PAZAPA-4460 file (N, C-alpha, C; in steps of 0.05 Angstrom, whole numbers, plus 32768, in hexadecimal, padded with zeros to 4 digits):
% residues 311
    n_x    n_y    n_z   ca_x   ca_y   ca_z    c_x    c_y    c_z   seq   type   mol
   800F   7FE8   8000   8000   8003   8002   8013   8018   8002     1      M     A
   800A   802E   7FED   8019   8046   7FEF   8018   8055   8004     2      R     A
   802C   8063   800F   8028   8073   8025   801A   8089   801A     3      P     A
   8009   8098   802F   7FFA   80B2   8027   8009   80CB   8034     4      R     A
   8008   80DF   8023   801A   80F5   802A   800B   8105   8041     5      R     A
   801E   810E   8051   8014   811E   8068   801C   8138   8064     6      Q     A
   800B   814E   8067   8013   8168   8060   801B   8175   807E     7      V     A
   8036   817A   807F   803F   8187   8098   8037   81A5   809B     8      L     A
   8038   81A9   80B8   8033   81C6   80BC   804C   81D5   80B3     9      T     A
   8048   81F1   80BC   805E   8204   80B1   8078   8201   80C4    10      R     A
   8074   81F7   80D9   8089   81F6   80ED   809F   81E6   80E4    11      R     A
   8097   81CD   80D5   80A9   81BD   80CC   80BC   81C9   80B2    12      F     A
   80AF   81DB   80A8   80BB   81E6   808E   80D0   81F9   809A    13      T     A
   80C4   8209   80AD   80D6   821C   80BC   80ED   820F   80C8    14      I     A
   80E9   81F4   80D5   8102   81E8   80E1   8112   81E1   80CD    15      Q     A
   810B   81D7   80B4   811C   81CA   80A2   8130   81E3   8096    16      T     A
   811B   81FC   8090   812B   8210   8087   8143   821F   8099    17      T     A
   8140   821F   80B5   814D   8225   80C8   816A   8211   80C5    18      M     A
   8164   81FA   80C6   8177   81E4   80C4   8188   81EA   80AD    19      T     A
   817E   81F0   8096   818D   81F3   807C   819D   820D   807C    20      M     A
   8191   8220   808A   819E   823B   808B   81B8   8237   809E    21      T     A
   81B6   822C   80B5   81D0   8229   80C6   81E1   8219   80B7    22      M     A
   81DD   8202   80A9   81F0   81F3   809C   8200   8203   8086    23      G     A
   81F1   8213   8075   81FA   8223   8061   820C   8237   8070    24      M     A
   8206   8242   8085   821A   8259   8091   8232   824F   8097    25      V     A
   8233   8234   80AA   824C   8223   80AB   825D   821F   8094    26      I     A
   824C   8215   8081   825C   8210   806A   8269   822A   805C    27      W     A
   825E   823E   8060   826E   8258   8054   8282   8260   806A    28      L     A
   8282   8259   8080   8299   825F   8092   82B1   824D   8089    29      V     A
   82AB   8234   8085   82C4   8223   807C   82CC   8226   8065    30      V     A
   82B9   822F   804F   82BF   8238   8036   82C2   8223   8021    31      G     A
   82B0   820E   8028   82B1   81F1   801A   8299   81EF   800B    32      G     A
   8293   81D0   8003   8278   81CB   7FF9   8270   81B6   8006    33      S     A
   825D   81A6   7FFF   8253   818E   8009   824D   817A   7FF6    34      V     A
   8251   8162   8001   8249   814C   7FEA   822B   814B   7FE8    35      E     A
   822B   813F   7FCD   820E   813E   7FBF   81FE   8128   7FC9    36      E     A
   81E7   812B   7FD0   81D5   8113   7FD9   81CD   8107   7FBF    37      P     A
   81C5   80ED   7FBE   81BC   80DF   7FA4   81A6   80ED   7F9C    38      V     A
   81A1   80EF   7F85   8188   80FA   7F74   8170   80F1   7F7F    39      S     A
   8163   80FF   7F84   8141   80F6   7F90   8137   80E9   7F79    40      A     A
   8120   80D7   7F7D   8112   80CA   7F6E   80F4   80D2   7F71    41      V     A
   80E1   80C9   7F63   80C7   80D3   7F64   80BC   80D2   7F7E    42      E     A
   80AE   80E7   7F88   80A1   80E4   7FA3   8082   80E8   7FA1    43      Q     A
   8078   80F5   7FAF   805A   80F9   7FB1   8050   8116   7FA2    44      L     A
   803D   810E   7F96   802D   812B   7F8B   8013   812C   7F97    45      R     A
   8003   8142   7F97   7FE9   8143   7FA0   7FD9   8130   7F93    46      P     A
   7FC6   8128   7F9D   7FB4   8110   7F92   7FAB   8116   7F76    47      P     A
   7FA6   812F   7F6E   7F9B   8135   7F55   7FB2   8134   7F40    48      A     A
   7FC9   812E   7F46   7FDC   812E   7F35   7FE9   8111   7F36    49      F     A
   8004   8111   7F3D   8014   80FA   7F37   8017   80EF   7F55    50      R     A
   8019   80D5   7F5B   8023   80C7   7F72   8033   80B2   7F74    51      A     A
   804D   80AF   7F80   805D   809E   7F7D   806E   8095   7F9C    52      A     A
   8077   8082   7F99   8084   8078   7FB8   809C   8086   7FBA    53      Q     A
   80A0   8097   7FD0   80B4   80A5   7FD9   80CD   8095   7FDF    54      P     A
   80E4   809D   7FD7   80FB   8092   7FDF   8112   80AA   7FE8    55      Q     A
   811F   80A4   8000   812F   80B7   800B   8149   80BB   7FFD    56      P     A
   815B   80D1   7FFD   8176   80D0   7FF0   8183   80C1   8008    57      P     A
   819B   80B7   7FFC   81AC   80A8   800B   81BB   80B3   801E    58      E     A
   81BF   80D1   801C   81CF   80DF   802B   81BD   80FB   8031    59      T     A
   81C1   810A   8048   81B5   8120   804B   81C6   8136   8055    60      D     A
   81D9   8144   8045   81EC   8153   804D   81E3   816E   8063    61      P     A
   81C8   8172   805F   81BF   818A   806C   81AB   817D   8082    62      L     A
   81AE   816A   808B   819E   815B   80A1   81A4   8166   80BD    63      S     A
   81C2   8171   80BF   81C9   817D   80D9   81D2   8194   80D2    64      T     A
   81DB   81A3   80E8   81E6   81BF   80E0   8201   81BE   80D7    65      A     A
   8212   81AC   80DE   822F   81A9   80D8   8239   818F   80D0    66      G     A
   8229   817F   80CA   8234   8163   80C2   823B   8161   80A4    67      G     A
   8246   8172   809E   824D   8174   807E   8264   8164   807A    68      F     A
   826B   8159   8061   8282   814B   8056   8290   8160   8040    69      V     A
   82A7   8168   8041   82B0   817E   8031   82C2   8170   801E    70      M     A
   82BB   8166   8001   82CD   8160   7FF0   82E4   8172   7FE7    71      P     A
   82FB   8165   7FE1   8312   8176   7FD8   8309   8181   7FBD    72      D     A
   82FD   8173   7FAA   82F6   8178   7F90   82DD   8189   7F8E    73      D     A
   82CF   8196   7F9E   82BA   81A4   7FA1   82B3   81B6   7F84    74      A     A
   82CB   81C5   7F81   82C8   81DA   7F6A   82C7   81C8   7F4D    75      A     A
   82D6   81B7   7F4F   82D6   81A7   7F38   82BC   8196   7F33    76      A     A
   82B0   818E   7F47   8295   8181   7F47   827C   8198   7F3C    77      R     A
   8280   81AA   7F45   826F   81BF   7F3F   826B   81C3   7F21    78      A     A
   8282   81C1   7F12   827C   81C4   7EF4   8278   81AA   7EE3    79      V     A
   826E   8197   7EF4   8264   817D   7EE6   824E   817E   7ECD    80      E     A
   8243   8192   7ECF   8231   8198   7EB7   823F   81A5   7EA2    81      V     A
   8235   819B   7E8C   8248   819D   7E71   8253   81BB   7E73    82      S     A
   826F   81BA   7E6E   827C   81D6   7E69   8288   81DB   7E49    83      D     A
   8278   81CE   7E39   8280   81CE   7E1D   827E   81E8   7E14    84      R     A
   826A   81F9   7E24   8269   8216   7E1A   827C   822B   7E1F    85      D     A
   8292   8221   7E30   82AC   8232   7E3C   82A1   823B   7E56    86      G     A
   828C   8234   7E62   8284   8241   7E7D   8298   823D   7E93    87      F     A
   829D   8253   7EA0   82B5   824F   7EB4   82A8   825F   7ECC    88      K     A
   82A2   8253   7EE3   8297   8261   7EFB   82AE   8277   7F04    89      P     A
   82A0   828C   7F10   82AF   82A1   7F1C   82BE   8297   7F34    90      N     A
   82DB   8296   7F36   82E5   828B   7F4C   82DC   8296   7F6A    91      P     A
   82D0   82AF   7F6B   82C5   82BA   7F81   82AC   82AF   7F88    92      K     A
   829F   829E   7F76   8288   828E   7F7C   828E   8278   7F8F    93      W     A
   827B   826F   7F9F   8280   825B   7FB3   826E   8242   7FA9    94      K     A
   827C   8230   7FA2   8270   8216   7F9D   825E   820A   7FB0    95      P     A
   8245   8201   7FA7   8231   81F7   7FBB   822E   81DC   7FB8    96      L     A
   8234   81D2   7FA0   8232   81B7   7F99   8233   81B3   7F7B    97      G     A
   822C   81A2   7F6F   822B   819B   7F52   821B   81AE   7F44    98      Q     A
   8227   81BF   7F30   8218   81CE   7F1F   820B   81E6   7F2F    99      A     A
   8215   81F0   7F47   820B   8202   7F5A   8220   8210   7F65   100      L     A
   821E   8232   7F66   822D   8242   7F72   821D   8258   7F82   101      W     A
   8226   8263   7F96   8221   827A   7FA1   8233   8290   7F9C   102      F     A
   8223   82A9   7F94   8238   82BF   7F8F   8235   82D4   7FA8   103      D     A
   8247   82D7   7FBC   8244   82E2   7FD0   8243   8301   7FCF   104      P     A
   8251   830D   7FB7   8253   8328   7FAF   8232   8333   7FAB   105      A     A
   822D   8323   7F94   8211   8329   7F8A   81F9   831B   7F96   106      E     A
   81FF   830D   7FAA   81E6   82FF   7FBA   81D3   82EF   7FA7   107      K     A
   81DF   82E1   7F95   81CF   82D0   7F7F   81D9   82B5   7F81   108      R     A
   81C8   82A1   7F76   81CD   8287   7F72   81D4   8285   7F56   109      L     A
   81E8   8275   7F50   81EE   826A   7F2F   81E8   8250   7F2B   110      I     A
   81DE   8247   7F17   81D7   8229   7F16   81DA   8221   7EF7   111      L     A
   81E5   820D   7EF3   81EA   8203   7ED9   81D6   81EE   7ECE   112      R     A
   81C9   81F0   7EBC   81B6   81DB   7EAE   81BA   81D8   7E92   113      A     A
   81A9   81C9   7E83   81A9   81C3   7E6A   818D   81C4   7E60   114      E     A
   8188   81CE   7E43   8170   81CC   7E36   8168   81AF   7E34   115      V     A
   814C   81AA   7E3B   8142   818C   7E32   812B   818C   7E29   116      C     A
   8122   81A1   7E24   8101   81A2   7E14   80FF   81BF   7E0B   117      L     A
   80F6   81C0   7DF1   80F1   81DA   7DE5   80D5   81E0   7DDA   118      R     A
   80C7   81CB   7DDD   80A7   81D0   7DD8   8096   81BF   7DE5   119      E     A
   807B   81CB   7DE6   8067   81B8   7DF5   8064   81C9   7E0C   120      G     A
   8051   81B8   7E18   803D   81C7   7E33   8058   81BE   7E4D   121      A     A
   8057   81D4   7E5E   806B   81D2   7E76   805C   81D0   7E8F   122      L     A
   806D   81C3   7EA0   8068   81C2   7EB9   8083   81D1   7ECA   123      E     A
   8096   81D2   7EBC   80AE   81DE   7ECC   80C1   81EF   7EB8   124      H     A
   80CE   8200   7EC1   80E6   820B   7EB5   80FF   81FC   7EBA   125      L     A
   8101   81F1   7ED4   811A   81E3   7EDB   8112   81CB   7EEB   126      L     A
   811D   81B5   7EE4   8119   819B   7EF5   8131   818E   7EFB   127      C     A
   8134   8178   7F0F   8146   816C   7F15   814D   8156   7EFF   128      L     A
   8164   8153   7EF9   816F   8143   7EE6   8161   8127   7EE9   129      R     A
   8159   8118   7ED4   8148   8100   7ED4   8132   80FD   7EE1   130      R     A
   8124   8117   7EE2   8108   8115   7EF3   80F1   811B   7EDB   131      T     A
   80F0   8138   7ED4   80DA   8141   7EC6   80E1   814E   7EA8   132      K     A
   80F5   8141   7E9D   80FE   814D   7E84   80E8   8152   7E6F   133      E     A
   80D6   813F   7E70   80C2   8142   7E5C   80AC   8157   7E5D   134      H     A
   80B4   8166   7E71   80A0   817F   7E78   80AC   8195   7E85   135      E     A
   80C7   8198   7E7E   80D9   81AA   7E89   80ED   81B6   7E74   136      S     A
   80F4   81CF   7E75   8104   81D9   7E60   8121   81D6   7E66   137      I     A
   8125   81D4   7E80   8140   81CF   7E8B   8144   81BB   7E9B   138      L     A
   815B   81AF   7E9E   8160   819A   7EB4   817A   81A0   7EBD   139      T     A
   8181   8198   7ED5   8198   8199   7EE3   819C   8188   7EF6   140      T     A
   81B7   8182   7EFD   81BE   8169   7F0F   81C0   8176   7F2E   141      P     A
   81BE   8192   7F2F   81C1   81A0   7F4B   81AD   8195   7F60   142      A     A
   81B9   8190   7F7C   81A7   8185   7F89   8192   8198   7F96   143      T     A
   8178   818B   7F96   8161   819F   7F9D   8164   81AD   7FB9   144      P     A
   816E   819D   7FCB   816F   81A9   7FE7   8187   81C0   7FEB   145      K     A
   819C   81BB   7FDB   81B0   81D0   7FD9   81A8   81E6   7FC7   146      L     A
   8195   81E6   7FB0   8189   81FB   7FA9   817B   820C   7FBC   147      I     A
   816A   8204   7FC9   8157   8210   7FDC   8169   821B   7FF4   148      Q     A
   8182   820F   7FFB   8194   821D   800C   819F   822F   8001   149      A     A
   81AD   8231   7FE7   81B4   8246   7FD8   81A3   8263   7FD6   150      G     A
   818A   8258   7FD3   8177   8270   7FD2   8174   827D   7FEB   151      L     A
   8176   8270   8001   8176   827B   801B   8193   8291   801E   152      L     A
   81A3   8283   8014   81BC   8294   8014   81B9   82B5   8007   153      L     A
   81AA   82AE   7FF1   81A8   82CD   7FE3   8194   82DD   7FF2   154      T     A
   818A   82D7   8008   817A   82EA   8015   8157   82E5   8010   155      G     A
   8155   82D0   7FFD   813A   82CE   7FFC   8130   82BD   8016   156      A     A
   8111   82C2   8012   8104   82B6   8029   80F0   82A4   8020   157      E     A
   80F0   828C   8028   80D9   8277   801D   80C0   8282   802B   158      P     A
   80AC   8282   8019   808F   828B   8028   807C   8271   802C   159      G     A
   8072   8263   8018   8063   824E   8019   805A   8241   8003   160      G     A
   805A   8227   7FFC   8055   821A   7FE6   8035   821D   7FE5   161      V     A
   802A   8214   7FCA   8010   8212   7FC6   8000   8203   7FDC   162      V     A
   7FE9   820B   7FDE   7FD9   81FD   7FF2   7FBB   81FB   7FE5   163      R     A
   7FAF   81E2   7FE3   7F96   81DD   7FD7   7F7F   81DE   7FEC   164      Y     A
   7F85   81D7   8003   7F72   81D7   801B   7F78   81E3   8033   165      E     A
   7F63   81F0   8042   7F48   81EF   803F   7F42   81FE   8025   166      P     A
   7F50   8210   801E   7F49   821F   8004   7F68   8226   7FF2   167      K     A
   7F64   8229   7FDC   7F7A   8230   7FCA   7F89   8249   7FD4   168      F     A
   7FA6   8242   7FDA   7FB9   825A   7FDB   7FD0   8259   7FCD   169      R     A
   7FD5   826B   7FBA   7FEB   8267   7FA6   8007   826A   7FB5   170      P     A
   801C   8262   7FA7   8038   8262   7FB2   803C   827E   7FBB   171      P     A
   804D   8280   7FD0   8055   829D   7FD6   8071   829D   7FE4   172      H     A
   8080   82B4   7FDF   809C   82B5   7FE9   80AA   82CA   7FD8   173      G     A
   80C5   82CD   7FE0   80D1   82E2   7FD1   80D3   82DD   7FB6   174      T     A
   80D0   82F4   7FA5   80CE   82F3   7F8B   80E7   82F0   7F81   175      A     A
   80EE   82E0   7F6E   810A   82DD   7F63   810F   82E7   7F44   176      M     A
   8123   82F5   7F3E   812B   82F8   7F23   813D   82E0   7F1D   177      A     A
   8131   82D5   7F00   8146   82C3   7EF6   814B   82C5   7EDE   178      I     A
   8168   82C8   7ED8   8172   82CF   7EBB   817F   82B5   7EB2   179      D     A
   817D   82AE   7E99   8187   829C   7E85   819C   829E   7E75   180      L     A
   81B6   8295   7E77   81CB   829C   7E64   81D4   8282   7E59   181      E     A
   81DB   8286   7E3F   81E5   8271   7E2D   81EF   827A   7E12   182      W     A
   8201   826B   7E06   820B   8272   7DEB   81FC   8269   7DD0   183      K     A
   81FA   8279   7DC0   81EB   8273   7DAD   81F9   8262   7D9A   184      D     A
   81F2   825E   7D83   81FE   824B   7D6D   821A   8258   7D62   185      D     A
   8218   8271   7D62   8230   827F   7D59   8246   8286   7D71   186      Q     A
   823E   827B   7D87   8253   827D   7D9E   824E   8296   7DAC   187      G     A
   823C   82A6   7DAA   8237   82BF   7DB5   8227   82BC   7DD0   188      R     A
   822A   82CD   7DE2   821D   82C8   7DFD   8205   82D5   7DFE   189      L     A
   81ED   82C7   7E06   81D2   82D3   7E06   81C9   82D1   7E24   190      Q     A
   81BB   82E4   7E28   81B1   82E9   7E48   8192   82F5   7E45   191      R     A
   817F   82E3   7E4F   8165   82EB   7E51   8158   82E5   7E6C   192      Q     A
   813E   82F7   7E71   8135   82EB   7E89   8122   82D1   7E86   193      P     A
   8121   82C2   7E98   8113   82A6   7E93   80FB   82A5   7E88   194      A     A
   80E9   82C0   7E92   80D0   82BC   7E84   80CD   82BC   7E6A   195      Q     A
   80DD   82C6   7E59   80DD   82C6   7E3C   80DE   82AC   7E2E   196      T     A
   80E4   8293   7E3E   80E5   8278   7E36   80CB   826F   7E3C   197      W     A
   80B8   827A   7E48   809A   826E   7E4D   8087   827D   7E48   198      V     A
   8074   8271   7E3A   805C   8284   7E2F   8044   8272   7E37   199      R     A
   802C   8289   7E37   8012   827A   7E3D   800B   826A   7E1E   200      S     A
   7FF4   825A   7E22   7FEA   8249   7E0B   7FE0   8262   7DF4   201      L     A
   7FDB   8279   7DFC   7FD3   828E   7DEA   7FE9   829C   7DDF   202      K     A
   8002   8298   7DE7   8018   82A4   7DDC   8026   82B9   7DE9   203      G     A
   801B   82C1   7E04   8027   82D5   7E12   803E   82D0   7E24   204      D     A
   8055   82E0   7E22   8069   82D6   7E38   805F   82D7   7E50   205      L     A
   806A   82C9   7E65   8068   82C3   7E80   806C   82E1   7E8E   206      L     A
   8060   82EA   7E9C   8061   8304   7EAD   8063   8304   7EC8   207      H     A
   8061   82EB   7ED3   8067   82ED   7EEB   8081   82E7   7EFA   208      E     A
   8087   82EF   7F10   809F   82E8   7F1B   80A1   82CC   7F26   209      D     A
   80B4   82BB   7F2B   80B3   82A1   7F38   80B6   82A7   7F56   210      W     A
   80AD   829C   7F69   80AE   82A4   7F85   80BB   828E   7F97   211      V     A
   80C8   828F   7FAA   80DC   827B   7FB8   80C5   8270   7FCD   212      F     A
   80B6   825C   7FC1   80A2   824E   7FD6   80AF   823F   7FEA   213      A     A
   80C7   8230   7FE4   80D2   8225   7FF6   80C3   8206   7FF9   214      G     A
   80CE   81F3   7FEB   80C1   81D8   7FE9   80BC   81CC   8005   215      S     A
   80A6   81C3   8008   809C   81B8   8023   80AA   819C   8028   216      S     A
   80A7   8196   8041   80B0   817A   804A   8099   816A   8052   217      T     A
   809A   8151   8054   8083   8141   805C   8090   8125   8066   218      Y     A
   807E   8119   8077   8089   8103   8085   8075   80EA   807B   219      T     A
   8086   80D3   8079   807A   80BC   806F   8071   80AF   8088   220      D     A
   8055   80AB   8086   8044   80A2   809E   804E   8083   80A9   221      R     A
   8057   8075   8095   8061   8059   8096   8079   8056   80A6   222      E     A
   8090   8065   809A   80A8   8067   80A3   80B2   8077   80B6   223      T     A
   80A0   808E   80B6   80A9   80A6   80C8   80BC   80BD   80C2   224      G     A
   80CA   80B1   80A8   80E0   80BF   809F   80D6   80DC   808E   225      K     A
   80E3   80F3   8090   80DB   810B   808A   80ED   810F   806B   226      T     A
   80DE   8119   8057   80E8   811C   8041   80E6   8138   8036   227      Y     A
   80F6   8143   8023   80F7   815B   801A   80EF   815C   7FFD   228      F     A
   80D3   816B   7FF9   80C3   8166   7FE2   80D5   816E   7FC9   229      G     A
   80E7   8182   7FCC   80F7   818B   7FB5   8108   8176   7FA6   230      G     A
   810D   8160   7FB9   811B   8147   7FA7   810B   813B   7F95   231      D     A
   80F1   8140   7F94   80E6   8132   7F7C   80EB   8141   7F60   232      E     A
   80F4   8157   7F61   8100   8166   7F49   80F6   817F   7F3F   233      G     A
   80E2   8188   7F4D   80D6   819F   7F46   80E0   81B9   7F50   234      D     A
   80F2   81C2   7F3F   8102   81D6   7F49   80FD   81F1   7F43   235      L     A
   80F2   81F8   7F2A   80E8   8211   7F20   80CE   8205   7F13   236      I     A
   80B5   820F   7F1B   809E   8203   7F10   808A   821A   7F00   237      T     A
   8080   8214   7EED   8069   8225   7EE4   8050   8217   7EED   238      V     A
   804D   8201   7EF8   8036   81F4   7F07   8039   81F2   7F1E   239      V     A
   8020   81F8   7F2E   8024   81FA   7F4C   8023   81DC   7F59   240      N     A
   803F   81D6   7F67   8042   81BD   7F73   804C   81C5   7F91   241      F     A
   8041   81B6   7FA8   804F   81B9   7FC0   806A   81B1   7FC4   242      P     A
   8072   81A3   7FB0   8092   819A   7FB0   80A3   81B2   7FA5   243      T     A
   8096   81C6   7F9A   80A8   81D6   7F89   80B7   81EB   7F99   244      A     A
   80D7   81ED   7F91   80E1   8204   7FA1   80DE   821C   7F94   245      I     A
   80DB   8223   7F7F   80D5   823C   7F73   80B8   823A   7F63   246      L     A
   80A5   8248   7F66   808C   8243   7F5B   8080   825F   7F4F   247      D     A
   8069   825D   7F41   805D   8276   7F39   8045   827E   7F4B   248      L     A
   8043   8299   7F53   802E   82A0   7F67   8014   82A1   7F61   249      P     A
   800F   8291   7F4D   7FF2   8290   7F3F   7FE7   8273   7F39   250      I     A
   7FCD   8270   7F3B   7FC1   8253   7F38   7FCA   824B   7F19   251      A     A
   7FD6   8235   7F1A   7FE2   8227   7EFF   7FE0   820D   7F01   252      S     A
   7FCF   8200   7EF4   7FC7   81E1   7EF9   7FDA   81D2   7EEB   253      S     A
   7FDE   81B8   7EF3   7FEE   81A2   7EE2   7FDA   8191   7ECD   254      A     A
   7FC0   8195   7ED1   7FAF   8183   7EC3   7FAC   818A   7EA7   255      S     A
   7FAF   817A   7E93   7FB3   817E   7E78   7F9F   818F   7E6F   256      D     A
   7F88   818E   7E76   7F6C   81A0   7E71   7F74   81BD   7E77   257      Q     A
   7F7E   81C0   7E8C   7F82   81DA   7E97   7FA0   81E6   7E99   258      D     A
   7FB1   81D7   7E85   7FCB   81E2   7E86   7FD0   81FC   7E79   259      R     A
   7FE0   820B   7E88   7FE0   822C   7E7C   7FFC   8234   7E6D   260      V     A
   8014   8225   7E6E   802D   8234   7E63   8037   821C   7E51   261      F     A
   8046   8222   7E3E   8056   8213   7E2E   806E   8222   7E25   262      E     A
   8080   8214   7E1E   809D   821B   7E15   809A   8231   7DFF   263      A     A
   80A7   8244   7E00   80AB   825B   7DEE   80C0   8252   7DD7   264      N     A
   80BE   8241   7DC9   80D1   8232   7DB4   80E2   8247   7DAC   265      T     A
   80DB   825B   7D9D   80EC   826E   7D8E   8104   827A   7D9B   266      P     A
   80FD   827B   7DBE   8113   8289   7DCE   8123   8272   7DD7   267      A     A
   8122   8259   7DD4   8130   8245   7DE4   8144   823A   7DCF   268      I     A
   815E   823A   7DD8   8174   8228   7DC5   816F   820D   7DC4   269      P     A
   817C   8200   7DB6   8179   81E6   7DAF   8181   81D3   7DC7   270      P     A
   8172   81BB   7DCB   8174   81A6   7DDD   8194   81A1   7DE4   271      K     A
   819F   81A1   7DFB   81B6   819B   7E03   81C7   81B1   7E09   272      G     A
   81BC   81CD   7E02   81CB   81E3   7E0B   81CC   81E9   7E1E   273      T     A
   81E8   81EA   7E2D   81EA   81F2   7E48   81E2   8210   7E4F   274      P     A
   81D5   8211   7E65   81CC   822B   7E6D   81D3   8232   7E8A   275      V     A
   81D7   824C   7E8E   81DF   8251   7EAE   81C7   8265   7EB7   276      T     A
   81BD   825F   7ED0   81A8   826D   7ED9   81B4   8282   7EEC   277      L     A
   81A9   8299   7EF1   81B0   82A7   7F04   8199   82B0   7F13   278      Y     A
   8196   82AC   7F2D   8182   82AD   7F3B   8184   82C2   7F55   279      L     A
   817A   82D6   7F59   8177   82EA   7F6F   815C   82F9   7F77   280      R     A
   8159   82FE   7F8E   8140   8308   7F97   813A   8323   7F8B   281      P     A
   8123   832A   7F82   8119   8346   7F7B   8111   8356   7F93   282      K     A
   8112   836E   7F8B   810A   8382   7FA0   80EC   8384   7FA3   283      T     A
   80E2   837E   7F90   80C2   8382   7F8E   80B2   836E   7FA0   284      V     A
   8097   8372   7FA1   8088   835D   7FB1   8084   8345   7FA3   285      A     A
   8084   832E   7FB5   8081   8312   7FAC   806D   830F   7F93   286      A     A
   8054   831C   7F99   803E   8317   7F87   803C   832A   7F6F   287      T     A
   8051   833B   7F6E   804C   834F   7F59   8056   8344   7F3D   288      S     A
   8053   8351   7F27   805C   8349   7F0E   8077   8354   7F0C   289      S     A
   8089   8348   7EFD   80A3   8353   7EF2   80A3   8364   7EE1   290      P     A
   80B9   8374   7EDF   80B7   8388   7EC3   80B6   8379   7EAD   291      S     A
   80B0   8385   7E98   80AD   837A   7E7F   80C8   836B   7E75   292      N     A
   80C4   834D   7E73   80E0   8341   7E70   80E8   834A   7E51   293      P     A
   8101   8347   7E4C   810D   834D   7E34   8101   8336   7E1A   294      K     A
   80FF   8340   7E07   80F6   832C   7DF0   8110   8318   7DED   295      P     A
   8107   8300   7DE3   8119   82EB   7DDE   8130   82F1   7DD1   296      A     A
   8146   82E5   7DD3   815B   82E9   7DC8   815B   82EA   7DA9   297      A     A
   8169   82FD   7D9C   8165   82FD   7D80   8180   82F8   7D73   298      D     A
   818C   82E1   7D67   81A5   82E0   7D5E   81B0   82F3   7D4F   299      P     A
   81A1   8307   7D43   81AD   831B   7D32   81B2   8333   7D42   300      A     A
   81A8   8331   7D5F   81AD   8347   7D70   81B6   8338   7D8A   301      N     A
   81CE   8332   7D8B   81D1   8320   7DA4   81D8   8335   7DBB   302      P     A
   81D3   8327   7DD7   81D3   8338   7DED   81EB   832E   7E01   303      T     A
   8202   832E   7DF6   8218   8323   7E0A   821C   8330   7E23   304      P     A
   8224   8320   7E36   8229   832B   7E50   823A   8316   7E5D   305      N     A
   8254   831B   7E5E   8268   830A   7E66   8273   8311   7E85   306      D     A
   8265   8323   7E92   826A   832B   7EAA   826E   8316   7EC0   307      K     A
   825E   8301   7EBC   825A   82EB   7ED0   826C   82D2   7EC9   308      D     A
   827C   82D3   7EB3   828B   82BE   7EAD   82AB   82C7   7EAA   309      Q     A
   82BA   82B5   7EB2   82D8   82BC   7EAE   82E4   82A8   7E9F   310      R     A
   82EE   82AE   7E81   82F4   829D   7E70   8312   829A   7E7B   311      D     A
***
């Protein structure tokens, strides 16, 4: 018999967030990185969507405030995502784990990913590798729990994931600016807001900011073990899931008949293209709309920005 999902109260989310914050502060003091936990597998969805047997990661580097293993090759491991585009992390960035850095000077999170989908209906902008690539534009091997911890380091505050009962409450939290950077087929650096890669089924570009909902935790009633929902792979979503780390502050359903968003194919580079994501808190309210995003990159009018890379 499959275990039933137990929705935890806010105090468990706060407890998890505090533990993660303490651990990352200690990490900053020692100036190291952490071992990667094994990538999470399918866990539980709301009953209206998907349900699967949860499985815990084999290791949990953030389960205690200071119990980290500091690998000697942390910086090298952080670049394990394809670097065929010549990407070189700024030496001042702190490697948090595979494909993930924190920029202390700019208070932003840097994440490496690859394009895995260019057309069709969407549930995600970014998913964990080998989880939701059939409905996500980008995929990354970066550890979900470390992504959430890195967002805390930027100063972003988790608000709350979507809630369906007793009445619907949309995701909320610090609004995030997300920029995408990649090289086109001519080797020219392009940079655009993430909204330009997502459009409504009517053809309008996405106008909402993603918010730092902060993925929920839940407990398996049979085993008593607590799981981090983000390990399911819902990293940056355009559909409301209680496991999402970054979500949209609007009602957005995953049901086929109510699907809202699709990939903006003309703006997205070919599959397999390495992409660098830059995430930082915005100064506007979490529920407000962003300033008008720039149009999709035009190969005839490139917008290079090499400030963030050091060749």
